[in-house]
PDB file with one MODEL, atoms N, CA, C and O in Angstrom:
MODEL        1
ATOM      1  N   UNK A   1      64.479 -24.106 145.052  1.00  0.00           N
ATOM      2  CA  UNK A   1      64.183 -23.487 143.810  1.00  0.00           C
ATOM      3  C   UNK A   1      62.562 -23.436 143.866  1.00  0.00           C
ATOM      4  O   UNK A   1      61.859 -22.435 143.729  1.00  0.00           O
ATOM      5  N   UNK A   2      62.172 -24.705 144.089  1.00  0.00           N
ATOM      6  CA  UNK A   2      60.575 -24.493 144.137  1.00  0.00           C
ATOM      7  C   UNK A   2      59.863 -24.476 145.430  1.00  0.00           C
ATOM      8  O   UNK A   2      58.671 -24.754 145.555  1.00  0.00           O
ATOM      9  N   UNK A   3      60.635 -24.147 146.351  1.00  0.00           N
ATOM     10  CA  UNK A   3      59.878 -24.253 147.778  1.00  0.00           C
ATOM     11  C   UNK A   3      58.991 -22.829 147.857  1.00  0.00           C
ATOM     12  O   UNK A   3      59.190 -22.096 148.826  1.00  0.00           O
ATOM     13  N   UNK A   4      58.362 -22.580 147.203  1.00  0.00           N
ATOM     14  CA  UNK A   4      57.153 -21.423 147.055  1.00  0.00           C
ATOM     15  C   UNK A   4      56.669 -21.149 148.402  1.00  0.00           C
ATOM     16  O   UNK A   4      56.446 -19.963 148.645  1.00  0.00           O
ATOM     17  N   UNK A   5      56.439 -22.085 149.423  1.00  0.00           N
ATOM     18  CA  UNK A   5      55.636 -21.734 150.767  1.00  0.00           C
ATOM     19  C   UNK A   5      56.924 -21.099 151.458  1.00  0.00           C
ATOM     20  O   UNK A   5      56.727 -19.950 151.853  1.00  0.00           O
ATOM     21  N   UNK A   6      57.963 -21.509 151.644  1.00  0.00           N
ATOM     22  CA  UNK A   6      59.316 -20.830 152.155  1.00  0.00           C
ATOM     23  C   UNK A   6      59.504 -19.587 151.547  1.00  0.00           C
ATOM     24  O   UNK A   6      59.737 -18.596 152.240  1.00  0.00           O
ATOM     25  N   UNK A   7      59.432 -19.526 150.343  1.00  0.00           N
ATOM     26  CA  UNK A   7      59.677 -18.015 149.736  1.00  0.00           C
ATOM     27  C   UNK A   7      58.522 -17.121 150.089  1.00  0.00           C
ATOM     28  O   UNK A   7      58.776 -15.954 150.386  1.00  0.00           O
ATOM     29  N   UNK A   8      57.167 -17.584 150.089  1.00  0.00           N
ATOM     30  CA  UNK A   8      56.132 -16.757 150.509  1.00  0.00           C
ATOM     31  C   UNK A   8      56.344 -16.258 152.009  1.00  0.00           C
ATOM     32  O   UNK A   8      56.073 -15.074 152.211  1.00  0.00           O
ATOM     33  N   UNK A   9      56.806 -17.039 153.106  1.00  0.00           N
ATOM     34  CA  UNK A   9      57.004 -16.784 154.328  1.00  0.00           C
ATOM     35  C   UNK A   9      58.326 -15.885 154.268  1.00  0.00           C
ATOM     36  O   UNK A   9      58.202 -14.762 154.756  1.00  0.00           O
ATOM     37  N   UNK A  10      59.259 -16.138 153.871  1.00  0.00           N
ATOM     38  CA  UNK A  10      60.345 -15.049 153.390  1.00  0.00           C
ATOM     39  C   UNK A  10      60.263 -13.774 153.224  1.00  0.00           C
ATOM     40  O   UNK A  10      60.946 -12.942 153.821  1.00  0.00           O
ATOM     41  N   UNK A  11      59.207 -13.498 152.194  1.00  0.00           N
ATOM     42  CA  UNK A  11      58.849 -12.419 151.633  1.00  0.00           C
ATOM     43  C   UNK A  11      58.069 -11.650 152.594  1.00  0.00           C
ATOM     44  O   UNK A  11      58.179 -10.430 152.712  1.00  0.00           O
ATOM     45  N   UNK A  12      57.376 -12.289 153.198  1.00  0.00           N
ATOM     46  CA  UNK A  12      56.217 -11.751 154.544  1.00  0.00           C
ATOM     47  C   UNK A  12      57.054 -11.136 155.470  1.00  0.00           C
ATOM     48  O   UNK A  12      56.829 -10.030 155.962  1.00  0.00           O
ATOM     49  N   UNK A  13      58.105 -11.903 155.736  1.00  0.00           N
ATOM     50  CA  UNK A  13      59.124 -11.545 157.162  1.00  0.00           C
ATOM     51  C   UNK A  13      59.813 -10.212 156.412  1.00  0.00           C
ATOM     52  O   UNK A  13      60.060  -9.201 157.070  1.00  0.00           O
ATOM     53  N   UNK A  14      60.022 -10.276 155.370  1.00  0.00           N
ATOM     54  CA  UNK A  14      61.013  -9.075 154.817  1.00  0.00           C
ATOM     55  C   UNK A  14      60.207  -7.907 154.755  1.00  0.00           C
ATOM     56  O   UNK A  14      60.788  -6.909 155.182  1.00  0.00           O
ATOM     57  N   UNK A  15      59.033  -7.725 154.349  1.00  0.00           N
ATOM     58  CA  UNK A  15      57.949  -6.508 154.067  1.00  0.00           C
ATOM     59  C   UNK A  15      57.355  -6.205 155.383  1.00  0.00           C
ATOM     60  O   UNK A  15      56.759  -5.141 155.551  1.00  0.00           O
ATOM     61  N   UNK A  16      57.479  -7.051 156.299  1.00  0.00           N
ATOM     62  CA  UNK A  16      56.925  -6.868 157.992  1.00  0.00           C
ATOM     63  C   UNK A  16      58.147  -5.910 158.352  1.00  0.00           C
ATOM     64  O   UNK A  16      57.915  -4.850 158.933  1.00  0.00           O
ATOM     65  N   UNK A  17      59.448  -6.274 158.010  1.00  0.00           N
ATOM     66  CA  UNK A  17      60.755  -5.394 158.821  1.00  0.00           C
ATOM     67  C   UNK A  17      60.606  -4.018 157.685  1.00  0.00           C
ATOM     68  O   UNK A  17      60.289  -2.924 158.153  1.00  0.00           O
ATOM     69  N   UNK A  18      60.794  -4.131 156.565  1.00  0.00           N
ATOM     70  CA  UNK A  18      60.850  -2.897 155.549  1.00  0.00           C
ATOM     71  C   UNK A  18      60.313  -3.130 154.293  1.00  0.00           C
ATOM     72  O   UNK A  18      60.855  -3.609 153.298  1.00  0.00           O
ATOM     73  N   UNK A  19      58.848  -2.618 154.510  1.00  0.00           N
ATOM     74  CA  UNK A  19      58.132  -2.838 152.959  1.00  0.00           C
ATOM     75  C   UNK A  19      58.307  -2.047 152.072  1.00  0.00           C
ATOM     76  O   UNK A  19      58.180  -0.826 152.168  1.00  0.00           O
ATOM     77  N   UNK A  20      58.683  -2.792 150.910  1.00  0.00           N
ATOM     78  CA  UNK A  20      59.076  -1.928 149.935  1.00  0.00           C
ATOM     79  C   UNK A  20      58.259  -2.719 148.661  1.00  0.00           C
ATOM     80  O   UNK A  20      57.616  -3.749 148.866  1.00  0.00           O
ATOM     81  N   UNK A  21      58.388  -2.044 147.222  1.00  0.00           N
ATOM     82  CA  UNK A  21      57.240  -2.486 146.286  1.00  0.00           C
ATOM     83  C   UNK A  21      58.062  -3.610 145.465  1.00  0.00           C
ATOM     84  O   UNK A  21      57.242  -4.250 144.807  1.00  0.00           O
ATOM     85  N   UNK A  22      59.096  -3.989 145.300  1.00  0.00           N
ATOM     86  CA  UNK A  22      59.864  -5.436 144.824  1.00  0.00           C
ATOM     87  C   UNK A  22      59.131  -6.503 145.868  1.00  0.00           C
ATOM     88  O   UNK A  22      58.406  -7.424 145.492  1.00  0.00           O
ATOM     89  N   UNK A  23      59.401  -6.255 147.008  1.00  0.00           N
ATOM     90  CA  UNK A  23      58.887  -7.387 147.971  1.00  0.00           C
ATOM     91  C   UNK A  23      57.455  -7.669 147.829  1.00  0.00           C
ATOM     92  O   UNK A  23      56.966  -8.798 147.850  1.00  0.00           O
ATOM     93  N   UNK A  24      56.865  -6.652 147.694  1.00  0.00           N
ATOM     94  CA  UNK A  24      55.172  -7.271 147.306  1.00  0.00           C
ATOM     95  C   UNK A  24      55.041  -7.623 146.031  1.00  0.00           C
ATOM     96  O   UNK A  24      54.075  -8.365 145.852  1.00  0.00           O
ATOM     97  N   UNK A  25      55.721  -7.338 144.980  1.00  0.00           N
ATOM     98  CA  UNK A  25      55.615  -7.834 143.707  1.00  0.00           C
ATOM     99  C   UNK A  25      55.861  -9.153 143.705  1.00  0.00           C
ATOM    100  O   UNK A  25      55.300  -9.929 142.931  1.00  0.00           O
ATOM    101  N   UNK A  26      56.921  -9.575 144.777  1.00  0.00           N
ATOM    102  CA  UNK A  26      57.720 -11.094 144.376  1.00  0.00           C
ATOM    103  C   UNK A  26      56.802 -12.046 145.379  1.00  0.00           C
ATOM    104  O   UNK A  26      56.696 -13.269 145.291  1.00  0.00           O
ATOM    105  N   UNK A  27      56.207 -11.241 146.286  1.00  0.00           N
ATOM    106  CA  UNK A  27      55.103 -11.792 147.093  1.00  0.00           C
ATOM    107  C   UNK A  27      54.000 -12.541 146.232  1.00  0.00           C
ATOM    108  O   UNK A  27      53.613 -13.709 146.239  1.00  0.00           O
ATOM    109  N   UNK A  28      53.648 -11.447 145.503  1.00  0.00           N
ATOM    110  CA  UNK A  28      52.553 -11.520 144.428  1.00  0.00           C
ATOM    111  C   UNK A  28      52.989 -12.828 143.208  1.00  0.00           C
ATOM    112  O   UNK A  28      52.289 -13.692 142.680  1.00  0.00           O
ATOM    113  N   UNK A  29      54.116 -12.572 143.104  1.00  0.00           N
ATOM    114  CA  UNK A  29      54.380 -13.877 142.197  1.00  0.00           C
ATOM    115  C   UNK A  29      54.587 -15.391 142.667  1.00  0.00           C
ATOM    116  O   UNK A  29      54.466 -16.395 141.964  1.00  0.00           O
ATOM    117  N   UNK A  30      54.934 -15.318 144.048  1.00  0.00           N
ATOM    118  CA  UNK A  30      54.890 -16.577 144.956  1.00  0.00           C
ATOM    119  C   UNK A  30      53.641 -16.885 145.153  1.00  0.00           C
ATOM    120  O   UNK A  30      53.382 -18.052 144.858  1.00  0.00           O
ATOM    121  N   UNK A  31      52.568 -16.116 145.637  1.00  0.00           N
ATOM    122  CA  UNK A  31      51.205 -16.461 145.511  1.00  0.00           C
ATOM    123  C   UNK A  31      50.722 -16.841 144.493  1.00  0.00           C
ATOM    124  O   UNK A  31      49.997 -17.826 144.635  1.00  0.00           O
ATOM    125  N   UNK A  32      50.845 -16.379 143.278  1.00  0.00           N
ATOM    126  CA  UNK A  32      50.363 -16.847 142.028  1.00  0.00           C
ATOM    127  C   UNK A  32      50.903 -18.239 141.851  1.00  0.00           C
ATOM    128  O   UNK A  32      50.005 -19.017 141.529  1.00  0.00           O
ATOM    129  N   UNK A  33      52.050 -18.781 141.957  1.00  0.00           N
ATOM    130  CA  UNK A  33      52.613 -19.943 141.870  1.00  0.00           C
ATOM    131  C   UNK A  33      51.988 -21.006 142.873  1.00  0.00           C
ATOM    132  O   UNK A  33      51.919 -22.192 142.550  1.00  0.00           O
ATOM    133  N   UNK A  34      51.508 -20.516 144.170  1.00  0.00           N
ATOM    134  CA  UNK A  34      50.981 -20.991 144.884  1.00  0.00           C
ATOM    135  C   UNK A  34      49.156 -21.476 144.517  1.00  0.00           C
ATOM    136  O   UNK A  34      48.389 -22.279 145.049  1.00  0.00           O
ATOM    137  N   UNK A  35      49.056 -20.732 143.614  1.00  0.00           N
ATOM    138  CA  UNK A  35      47.550 -20.845 143.390  1.00  0.00           C
ATOM    139  C   UNK A  35      46.785 -19.892 144.329  1.00  0.00           C
ATOM    140  O   UNK A  35      45.612 -20.192 144.552  1.00  0.00           O
ATOM    141  N   UNK A  36      47.255 -18.857 144.872  1.00  0.00           N
ATOM    142  CA  UNK A  36      46.424 -18.168 145.826  1.00  0.00           C
ATOM    143  C   UNK A  36      46.552 -16.652 144.805  1.00  0.00           C
ATOM    144  O   UNK A  36      47.456 -15.817 144.789  1.00  0.00           O
ATOM    145  N   UNK A  37      45.280 -16.711 144.015  1.00  0.00           N
ATOM    146  CA  UNK A  37      45.388 -15.407 143.033  1.00  0.00           C
ATOM    147  C   UNK A  37      44.781 -14.096 143.869  1.00  0.00           C
ATOM    148  O   UNK A  37      45.100 -12.949 143.554  1.00  0.00           O
ATOM    149  N   UNK A  38      43.987 -14.356 144.830  1.00  0.00           N
ATOM    150  CA  UNK A  38      43.215 -13.320 145.552  1.00  0.00           C
ATOM    151  C   UNK A  38      44.726 -12.620 146.247  1.00  0.00           C
ATOM    152  O   UNK A  38      44.983 -11.429 146.071  1.00  0.00           O
ATOM    153  N   UNK A  39      45.623 -13.512 147.019  1.00  0.00           N
ATOM    154  CA  UNK A  39      46.581 -13.121 147.839  1.00  0.00           C
ATOM    155  C   UNK A  39      47.742 -12.177 147.018  1.00  0.00           C
ATOM    156  O   UNK A  39      48.286 -11.130 147.370  1.00  0.00           O
ATOM    157  N   UNK A  40      47.885 -12.963 145.817  1.00  0.00           N
ATOM    158  CA  UNK A  40      48.571 -12.355 144.615  1.00  0.00           C
ATOM    159  C   UNK A  40      48.112 -10.936 144.228  1.00  0.00           C
ATOM    160  O   UNK A  40      48.835  -9.955 144.404  1.00  0.00           O
ATOM    161  N   UNK A  41      46.854 -10.869 143.681  1.00  0.00           N
ATOM    162  CA  UNK A  41      46.424  -9.603 143.619  1.00  0.00           C
ATOM    163  C   UNK A  41      46.467  -8.502 144.735  1.00  0.00           C
ATOM    164  O   UNK A  41      46.608  -7.302 144.501  1.00  0.00           O
ATOM    165  N   UNK A  42      46.348  -8.982 145.801  1.00  0.00           N
ATOM    166  CA  UNK A  42      46.404  -8.056 147.104  1.00  0.00           C
ATOM    167  C   UNK A  42      47.900  -7.575 146.973  1.00  0.00           C
ATOM    168  O   UNK A  42      48.200  -6.385 146.884  1.00  0.00           O
ATOM    169  N   UNK A  43      48.779  -8.571 146.971  1.00  0.00           N
ATOM    170  CA  UNK A  43      50.361  -7.969 146.891  1.00  0.00           C
ATOM    171  C   UNK A  43      50.616  -6.984 145.777  1.00  0.00           C
ATOM    172  O   UNK A  43      51.226  -5.942 146.018  1.00  0.00           O
ATOM    173  N   UNK A  44      50.189  -7.260 144.607  1.00  0.00           N
ATOM    174  CA  UNK A  44      50.395  -6.325 143.328  1.00  0.00           C
ATOM    175  C   UNK A  44      49.718  -4.875 143.753  1.00  0.00           C
ATOM    176  O   UNK A  44      50.154  -3.769 143.432  1.00  0.00           O
ATOM    177  N   UNK A  45      48.714  -5.112 144.439  1.00  0.00           N
ATOM    178  CA  UNK A  45      48.038  -3.588 144.532  1.00  0.00           C
ATOM    179  C   UNK A  45      48.895  -2.996 145.591  1.00  0.00           C
ATOM    180  O   UNK A  45      49.269  -1.833 145.435  1.00  0.00           O
ATOM    181  N   UNK A  46      49.242  -3.638 146.619  1.00  0.00           N
ATOM    182  CA  UNK A  46      50.155  -2.790 147.443  1.00  0.00           C
ATOM    183  C   UNK A  46      51.491  -2.503 146.990  1.00  0.00           C
ATOM    184  O   UNK A  46      52.049  -1.560 147.552  1.00  0.00           O
ATOM    185  N   UNK A  47      52.098  -3.097 146.123  1.00  0.00           N
ATOM    186  CA  UNK A  47      53.121  -2.536 145.292  1.00  0.00           C
ATOM    187  C   UNK A  47      52.884  -1.433 144.455  1.00  0.00           C
ATOM    188  O   UNK A  47      53.798  -0.636 144.241  1.00  0.00           O
ATOM    189  N   UNK A  48      51.661  -1.273 143.904  1.00  0.00           N
ATOM    190  CA  UNK A  48      51.495  -0.243 142.956  1.00  0.00           C
ATOM    191  C   UNK A  48      51.250   0.828 143.920  1.00  0.00           C
ATOM    192  O   UNK A  48      51.589   1.957 143.563  1.00  0.00           O
ATOM    193  N   UNK A  49      50.647   0.664 145.246  1.00  0.00           N
ATOM    194  CA  UNK A  49      50.325   1.972 146.102  1.00  0.00           C
ATOM    195  C   UNK A  49      51.355   2.345 146.500  1.00  0.00           C
ATOM    196  O   UNK A  49      51.190   3.430 147.058  1.00  0.00           O
ATOM    197  N   UNK A  50      52.648   1.941 146.526  1.00  0.00           N
ATOM    198  CA  UNK A  50      53.882   2.251 146.661  1.00  0.00           C
ATOM    199  C   UNK A  50      54.689   2.924 145.773  1.00  0.00           C
ATOM    200  O   UNK A  50      55.343   3.940 146.005  1.00  0.00           O
ATOM    201  N   UNK A  51      54.573   2.022 144.275  1.00  0.00           N
ATOM    202  CA  UNK A  51      55.056   2.553 143.165  1.00  0.00           C
ATOM    203  C   UNK A  51      54.351   2.494 142.101  1.00  0.00           C
ATOM    204  O   UNK A  51      54.636   1.641 141.260  1.00  0.00           O
ATOM    205  N   UNK A  52      53.184   3.455 141.878  1.00  0.00           N
ATOM    206  CA  UNK A  52      52.467   3.361 140.892  1.00  0.00           C
ATOM    207  C   UNK A  52      52.890   2.821 139.391  1.00  0.00           C
ATOM    208  O   UNK A  52      52.231   2.058 138.684  1.00  0.00           O
ATOM    209  N   UNK A  53      54.090   3.385 139.112  1.00  0.00           N
ATOM    210  CA  UNK A  53      54.888   2.999 137.792  1.00  0.00           C
ATOM    211  C   UNK A  53      55.281   1.797 137.542  1.00  0.00           C
ATOM    212  O   UNK A  53      55.828   1.520 136.474  1.00  0.00           O
ATOM    213  N   UNK A  54      55.016   0.739 138.675  1.00  0.00           N
ATOM    214  CA  UNK A  54      55.677  -0.607 138.467  1.00  0.00           C
ATOM    215  C   UNK A  54      54.749  -1.205 137.548  1.00  0.00           C
ATOM    216  O   UNK A  54      53.611  -1.600 137.801  1.00  0.00           O
ATOM    217  N   UNK A  55      55.527  -1.233 136.160  1.00  0.00           N
ATOM    218  CA  UNK A  55      54.606  -2.026 134.860  1.00  0.00           C
ATOM    219  C   UNK A  55      54.227  -3.341 135.332  1.00  0.00           C
ATOM    220  O   UNK A  55      53.027  -3.615 135.311  1.00  0.00           O
ATOM    221  N   UNK A  56      55.075  -4.221 135.764  1.00  0.00           N
ATOM    222  CA  UNK A  56      55.213  -5.806 135.929  1.00  0.00           C
ATOM    223  C   UNK A  56      54.225  -5.744 136.960  1.00  0.00           C
ATOM    224  O   UNK A  56      53.700  -6.841 136.768  1.00  0.00           O
ATOM    225  N   UNK A  57      53.518  -5.179 138.039  1.00  0.00           N
ATOM    226  CA  UNK A  57      52.760  -5.276 138.868  1.00  0.00           C
ATOM    227  C   UNK A  57      51.666  -4.858 138.183  1.00  0.00           C
ATOM    228  O   UNK A  57      50.719  -5.638 138.288  1.00  0.00           O
ATOM    229  N   UNK A  58      51.489  -3.996 137.587  1.00  0.00           N
ATOM    230  CA  UNK A  58      50.108  -3.397 137.051  1.00  0.00           C
ATOM    231  C   UNK A  58      49.810  -4.605 135.880  1.00  0.00           C
ATOM    232  O   UNK A  58      48.669  -5.068 135.852  1.00  0.00           O
ATOM    233  N   UNK A  59      50.780  -5.096 134.957  1.00  0.00           N
ATOM    234  CA  UNK A  59      50.309  -6.003 133.972  1.00  0.00           C
ATOM    235  C   UNK A  59      49.935  -7.624 134.676  1.00  0.00           C
ATOM    236  O   UNK A  59      49.034  -8.354 134.263  1.00  0.00           O
ATOM    237  N   UNK A  60      50.697  -7.881 135.604  1.00  0.00           N
ATOM    238  CA  UNK A  60      49.936  -8.930 136.281  1.00  0.00           C
ATOM    239  C   UNK A  60      48.780  -8.734 137.191  1.00  0.00           C
ATOM    240  O   UNK A  60      48.049  -9.715 137.325  1.00  0.00           O
ATOM    241  N   UNK A  61      48.532  -7.862 137.718  1.00  0.00           N
ATOM    242  CA  UNK A  61      47.042  -7.479 138.409  1.00  0.00           C
ATOM    243  C   UNK A  61      46.394  -7.439 137.584  1.00  0.00           C
ATOM    244  O   UNK A  61      45.436  -8.177 137.811  1.00  0.00           O
ATOM    245  N   UNK A  62      46.284  -6.733 136.171  1.00  0.00           N
ATOM    246  CA  UNK A  62      45.332  -6.634 135.390  1.00  0.00           C
ATOM    247  C   UNK A  62      45.041  -7.827 134.660  1.00  0.00           C
ATOM    248  O   UNK A  62      43.956  -8.016 134.110  1.00  0.00           O
ATOM    249  N   UNK A  63      45.874  -8.532 134.648  1.00  0.00           N
ATOM    250  CA  UNK A  63      45.741 -10.218 134.028  1.00  0.00           C
ATOM    251  C   UNK A  63      44.823 -10.869 134.949  1.00  0.00           C
ATOM    252  O   UNK A  63      43.751 -11.290 134.516  1.00  0.00           O
ATOM    253  N   UNK A  64      45.214 -11.025 136.485  1.00  0.00           N
ATOM    254  CA  UNK A  64      44.347 -11.672 137.305  1.00  0.00           C
ATOM    255  C   UNK A  64      42.913 -11.241 137.359  1.00  0.00           C
ATOM    256  O   UNK A  64      41.905 -11.944 137.435  1.00  0.00           O
ATOM    257  N   UNK A  65      43.070  -9.515 137.286  1.00  0.00           N
ATOM    258  CA  UNK A  65      41.522  -9.358 137.501  1.00  0.00           C
ATOM    259  C   UNK A  65      40.954  -9.651 136.271  1.00  0.00           C
ATOM    260  O   UNK A  65      39.767  -9.935 136.440  1.00  0.00           O
ATOM    261  N   UNK A  66      41.285  -9.706 135.112  1.00  0.00           N
ATOM    262  CA  UNK A  66      40.800 -10.001 133.761  1.00  0.00           C
ATOM    263  C   UNK A  66      40.181 -11.501 133.352  1.00  0.00           C
ATOM    264  O   UNK A  66      39.526 -11.794 132.352  1.00  0.00           O
ATOM    265  N   UNK A  67      40.723 -12.577 134.752  1.00  0.00           N
ATOM    266  CA  UNK A  67      40.827 -13.731 134.777  1.00  0.00           C
ATOM    267  C   UNK A  67      41.493 -14.515 133.623  1.00  0.00           C
ATOM    268  O   UNK A  67      41.106 -15.630 133.275  1.00  0.00           O
ATOM    269  N   UNK A  68      42.496 -13.869 133.072  1.00  0.00           N
ATOM    270  CA  UNK A  68      43.406 -14.484 132.388  1.00  0.00           C
ATOM    271  C   UNK A  68      44.887 -14.419 132.854  1.00  0.00           C
ATOM    272  O   UNK A  68      45.736 -13.933 132.108  1.00  0.00           O
ATOM    273  N   UNK A  69      45.165 -14.845 133.931  1.00  0.00           N
ATOM    274  CA  UNK A  69      46.965 -14.913 134.365  1.00  0.00           C
ATOM    275  C   UNK A  69      47.435 -15.110 133.432  1.00  0.00           C
ATOM    276  O   UNK A  69      46.997 -15.841 132.544  1.00  0.00           O
ATOM    277  N   UNK A  70      48.733 -14.312 133.429  1.00  0.00           N
ATOM    278  CA  UNK A  70      49.788 -14.884 132.932  1.00  0.00           C
ATOM    279  C   UNK A  70      50.761 -15.987 133.194  1.00  0.00           C
ATOM    280  O   UNK A  70      51.479 -16.083 134.189  1.00  0.00           O
ATOM    281  N   UNK A  71      50.710 -16.658 132.364  1.00  0.00           N
ATOM    282  CA  UNK A  71      51.617 -18.003 132.625  1.00  0.00           C
ATOM    283  C   UNK A  71      52.949 -17.772 133.127  1.00  0.00           C
ATOM    284  O   UNK A  71      53.638 -16.918 132.569  1.00  0.00           O
ATOM    285  N   UNK A  72      53.433 -18.466 134.178  1.00  0.00           N
ATOM    286  CA  UNK A  72      54.867 -18.560 134.725  1.00  0.00           C
ATOM    287  C   UNK A  72      55.697 -19.277 133.212  1.00  0.00           C
ATOM    288  O   UNK A  72      55.240 -20.153 132.477  1.00  0.00           O
ATOM    289  N   UNK A  73      57.004 -18.567 133.097  1.00  0.00           N
ATOM    290  CA  UNK A  73      57.720 -19.480 132.182  1.00  0.00           C
ATOM    291  C   UNK A  73      58.005 -20.801 132.609  1.00  0.00           C
ATOM    292  O   UNK A  73      58.093 -20.991 133.822  1.00  0.00           O
ATOM    293  N   UNK A  74      58.180 -21.836 131.753  1.00  0.00           N
ATOM    294  CA  UNK A  74      58.723 -23.265 131.907  1.00  0.00           C
ATOM    295  C   UNK A  74      60.114 -23.071 132.241  1.00  0.00           C
ATOM    296  O   UNK A  74      60.838 -23.049 131.245  1.00  0.00           O
ATOM    297  N   UNK A  75      60.808 -22.898 133.545  1.00  0.00           N
ATOM    298  CA  UNK A  75      62.321 -22.983 133.641  1.00  0.00           C
ATOM    299  C   UNK A  75      63.007 -24.171 133.311  1.00  0.00           C
ATOM    300  O   UNK A  75      64.233 -24.266 133.272  1.00  0.00           O
ATOM    301  N   UNK A  76      62.180 -25.100 133.068  1.00  0.00           N
ATOM    302  CA  UNK A  76      62.697 -26.564 132.745  1.00  0.00           C
ATOM    303  C   UNK A  76      63.522 -26.345 131.164  1.00  0.00           C
ATOM    304  O   UNK A  76      64.383 -27.151 130.813  1.00  0.00           O
ATOM    305  N   UNK A  77      63.164 -25.268 130.376  1.00  0.00           N
ATOM    306  CA  UNK A  77      62.961 -25.399 129.085  1.00  0.00           C
ATOM    307  C   UNK A  77      64.491 -24.396 128.823  1.00  0.00           C
ATOM    308  O   UNK A  77      65.208 -24.624 127.850  1.00  0.00           O
ATOM    309  N   UNK A  78      64.788 -23.412 129.734  1.00  0.00           N
ATOM    310  CA  UNK A  78      65.846 -22.614 129.617  1.00  0.00           C
ATOM    311  C   UNK A  78      67.400 -23.218 129.774  1.00  0.00           C
ATOM    312  O   UNK A  78      68.369 -22.466 129.664  1.00  0.00           O
TER     313      UNK A  78
ENDMDL
END
């Protein structure tokens, strides 16, 4: 559940075979969690290039560019 390096690898492999917006979005989320904010922003840009109406990717990209990343929810409280 918290193996973000493996998740990043899996998303990269998946989008190499079949690029799709949600794959780039989740790659971005994973990279955010790993602290790779530039890589996350790049992934969100690719998602938006494929699907400009993807609000979640736009919101997260805007937050990263503004310097105010959106925090991840604390899953331990759910």
